[in-house]
C-alpha positions in Angstrom: 0.3 0.2 0.3 1.4 3.3 -1.4 1.4 6.0 1.7 0.4 9.6 -0.1 1.7 12.4 1.0 0.3 16.2 0.6 3.3 18.9 0.4 1.8 22.3 1.0 4.1 24.7 0.3 5.8 22.4 -2.4 8.0 26.0 -4.2 9.8 26.5 -0.9 13.2 25.6 0.4 11.8 23.3 2.9 8.9 22.2 0.6 11.6 21.5 -2.3 14.1 19.3 -0.3 10.9 17.1 1.3 9.2 16.8 -2.4 13.1 15.2 -3.6 13.7 13.1 -0.5 10.3 12.0 -0.8 11.0 11.6 -4.5 13.6 8.5 -4.0 10.7 6.7 -2.3 8.9 3.3 -3.8 6.3 3.2 -1.2 4.9 6.8 -1.4 2.9 9.4 -3.4 3.6 12.8 -3.2 0.9 15.3 -4.8 2.4 19.1 -4.3 0.1 22.5 -3.7 1.8 25.9 -4.3 -0.2 29.2 -4.3 0.2 29.1 -8.3 -2.3 26.5 -7.7 -6.7 26.9 -8.3 -8.6 25.5 -5.7 -11.9 25.5 -8.3 -10.3 22.8 -10.1 
């Protein structure tokens, strides 16, 4: 079973590094959210 992780602020320093670190793991699906995303979608 894959764990899904939502990273808010994925463009920032911590969010970007967390995204890169978690991308190495096969058991984690990373979903990124930034201020440029539209909530209406």
